[in-house]
C-alpha positions in Angstrom: 10.6 1.9 -21.5 12.4 -1.4 -21.8 10.5 -4.1 -20.0 13.5 -5.3 -18.0 14.1 -1.8 -16.8 10.5 -1.4 -15.8 10.6 -4.7 -13.9 13.6 -3.5 -12.0 11.9 -0.3 -11.0 8.8 -2.2 -9.9 10.7 -4.8 -7.9 10.3 -5.3 -4.2 13.6 -4.9 -2.4 15.3 -8.0 -0.9 15.1 -11.7 -1.8 11.9 -13.1 -3.3 12.4 -16.4 -1.5 9.7 -18.9 -1.9 6.8 -16.9 -3.4 3.4 -18.1 -2.2 1.2 -18.9 -5.2 -1.8 -20.2 -3.4 -4.4 -17.5 -2.6 -5.0 -16.6 1.0 -8.5 -17.8 2.0 -11.2 -15.2 2.4 -11.5 -14.3 6.1 -7.9 -15.0 7.0 -5.8 -12.6 8.9 -2.8 -11.2 7.0 -0.1 -8.5 7.1 0.2 -6.0 4.3 3.9 -5.0 4.4 6.0 -2.4 2.6 9.5 -3.6 2.2 12.3 -1.0 2.1 16.0 -1.4 1.0 18.7 0.0 3.2 22.3 1.0 2.5 23.7 -0.2 5.8 21.6 -3.4 6.4 19.5 -6.0 4.6 16.1 -5.1 3.2 13.4 -5.1 5.9 9.8 -4.4 6.7 9.3 -0.6 6.7 5.6 -0.6 7.5 3.0 -3.3 8.2 -0.7 -3.3 8.9 -3.0 -6.2 9.7 -6.1 -6.9 7.8 -8.7 -9.5 6.8 -8.8 -11.0 3.3 -12.1 -10.2 1.4 -11.0 -11.5 -2.0 -7.9 -13.1 -3.5 -8.2 -14.5 -7.0 -6.7 -14.1 -10.5 -8.0 -10.5 -10.8 -8.0 -8.8 -7.4 -6.7 -8.9 -3.9 -8.9 -7.0 -1.4 -8.0 -6.6 2.3 -10.0 -4.8 5.0 -8.5 -3.2 8.1 -10.8 -2.4 11.0 -9.9 0.3 13.6 -7.9 -1.3 16.4 -6.1 -3.7 14.1 -2.4 -4.0 14.5 0.2 -1.9 12.7 3.9 -1.3 12.9 6.3 1.3 11.5 10.0 1.9 11.8 11.0 3.6 15.0 13.3 6.5 15.3 13.5 10.3 15.0 11.1 11.5 12.3 12.0 14.1 9.7 11.2 15.0 6.1 8.0 16.7 4.9 5.5 17.0 7.8 7.9 15.0 10.1 6.6 11.6 9.1 9.7 9.8 7.9 12.5 8.0 9.6 15.9 8.4 8.0 17.0 5.0 6.5 20.7 5.2 7.3 21.4 4.2 10.9 17.9 2.8 11.6 18.4 0.3 14.5 15.8 -2.2 13.4 13.2 -1.5 16.0 9.5 -0.7 15.4 6.7 1.4 16.9 3.7 -0.8 17.5 0.2 0.8 17.4 -3.4 0.3 16.2 -5.1 1.4 13.1 -7.2 4.5 13.8 -10.2 6.2 12.1 -12.7 4.4 9.8 -12.4 1.0 8.4 -10.3 1.0 5.2 -10.6 -1.4 2.3 -7.7 -1.8 -0.1 -8.2 -3.3 -3.5 -5.2 -4.3 -5.7 -5.6 -5.3 -9.3 -3.0 -8.1 -9.9 0.2 -6.9 -11.6 -0.7 -3.2 -11.4 1.5 -0.7 -9.5 -1.2 0.6 -7.2 -4.0 -0.3 -4.8 -7.1 1.8 -4.4 -8.4 2.5 -0.9 -11.8 3.5 0.4 -13.1 4.2 3.9 -16.4 3.1 5.4 -17.9 4.8 8.4 -20.1 1.9 9.4 -23.1 3.0 7.3 -21.7 4.3 4.0 -18.6 4.7 2.0 -17.2 8.2 2.5 -16.3 10.4 -0.5 -12.5 10.1 -0.3 -10.6 7.7 -2.7 -6.9 7.0 -2.4 -4.6 5.5 -5.0 -1.5 4.2 -3.3 1.4 3.9 -5.8 3.5 0.8 -5.0 5.2 -2.3 -6.4 2.7 -5.0 -7.5 1.7 -7.0 -4.5 3.4 -10.4 -3.9 1.9 -13.1 -1.6 4.0 -13.9 1.4 3.7 -16.5 4.1 2.0 -13.9 6.3 0.1 -11.9 3.7 1.2 -9.6 0.9 4.4 -7.6 0.3 4.9 -4.5 -1.7 7.1 -1.3 -1.7 5.3 2.0 -1.1 6.4 4.7 -3.6 5.4 7.7 -1.4 3.5 9.5 -4.2 -0.3 9.0 -4.1 -3.3 9.8 -6.3 -6.3 11.2 -4.4 -9.9 11.7 -5.5 -13.1 13.0 -4.0 -16.7 12.8 -4.9 -18.6 10.4 -7.1 -16.9 8.9 -10.2 -18.2 10.5 -13.3 -20.2 13.2 -11.5 -19.5 17.0 -11.5 -18.0 16.8 -8.0 -15.4 14.2 -9.1 -11.9 15.6 -8.6 -8.5 14.0 -9.0 -5.1 15.2 -7.6 -1.8 14.1 -6.2 -0.5 13.8 -2.7 3.0 13.7 -1.1 4.9 14.9 -4.2 7.3 16.6 -1.8 7.8 13.4 0.1 8.9 11.6 -3.1 11.4 14.5 -3.7 12.7 14.0 -0.2 13.2 10.3 -0.7 15.3 11.1 -3.8 17.4 13.6 -1.8 18.0 10.9 0.8 19.1 8.4 -1.9 16.2 6.0 -1.1 14.9 6.3 -4.7 16.8 7.4 -7.8 15.6 10.2 -10.0 14.9 7.6 -12.6 12.6 5.7 -10.2 10.8 8.9 -9.2 10.2 9.8 -12.8 8.7 6.3 -13.4 6.6 6.5 -10.2 5.1 9.9 -11.5 4.3 8.3 -14.9 2.5 5.5 -13.1 0.6 8.1 -11.1 -0.5 9.9 -14.2 -1.7 6.6 -15.6 -3.8 5.8 -12.6 -5.1 9.4 -12.4 -6.3 9.2 -16.0 -8.0 5.9 -15.3 -9.8 7.3 -12.3 -10.5 10.6 -14.1 -12.5 8.5 -16.7 -14.3 6.7 -13.9 -12.9 3.4 -15.0 -11.1 0.5 -13.3 -11.7 0.3 -9.5 -13.6 3.6 -9.7 -16.3 1.7 -11.6 -16.2 -1.4 -9.4 -19.1 -2.6 -7.2 -17.7 -1.8 -3.8 -20.8 -2.9 -2.0 -19.5 -6.5 -2.1 -16.6 -5.4 0.2 -18.6 -3.2 2.6 -17.8 -4.0 6.3 -20.4 -5.8 8.3 -21.2 -5.5 12.0 -19.6 -8.9 12.6 -16.2 -7.8 11.3 -13.5 -7.4 14.0 -10.1 -5.8 14.4 -7.2 -8.2 14.0 -3.6 -8.3 15.3 -0.5 -8.5 13.1 0.3 -12.2 12.4 3.2 -13.8 14.2 6.5 -13.5 12.3 5.2 -10.3 10.5 8.8 -9.1 10.5 10.3 -12.2 8.9 11.4 -12.0 5.3 12.3 -14.9 3.0 16.0 -16.0 3.0 
């Protein structure tokens, strides 16, 4: 694929503005935001979740979200597969505010790659589920990191390299629904699936973040839930 076409498919909607180049300090509170384009309004935050920076350097960005941390999603009548999605056309710009539930999640993003890998920690151990979130390469913002979620995900269970290690895909029907709604083109969806196959093969071989030492990112008893930063909705002009 032509590199310019690939960059276009990977681009985060809306203006880039003043891209933040300085890494966010370890321990700082940030918002990880998915930016969505809309036919009847300017690009806007589609989903945001608060977290704490564990690493931000030339190789990786790692963000931890504790239960009770702030999150926001577009408000409105939900539809689509499993009734999880808000139709983009006619969205009034409001948000449902809530808190992150379940176990602590740690998201690790290799710089420049079209995914982050998520793992959950129950307070004692990492649980066996792995999640490869397909998305635009993260871009630092004034309040954290911006991306665009691509709906399709790679899921794995077990121990990398062991007999119980299984790899699959999740929300393929949701990606099809986004194409039907005109949110993504068929060309975009085909590219997203090719990226998913790339990540699945890396994980299948037990390489990349599947081979990383996650103990350095394990939550501690001193870690706390955090709210969304102020101005989490603001996008660069």
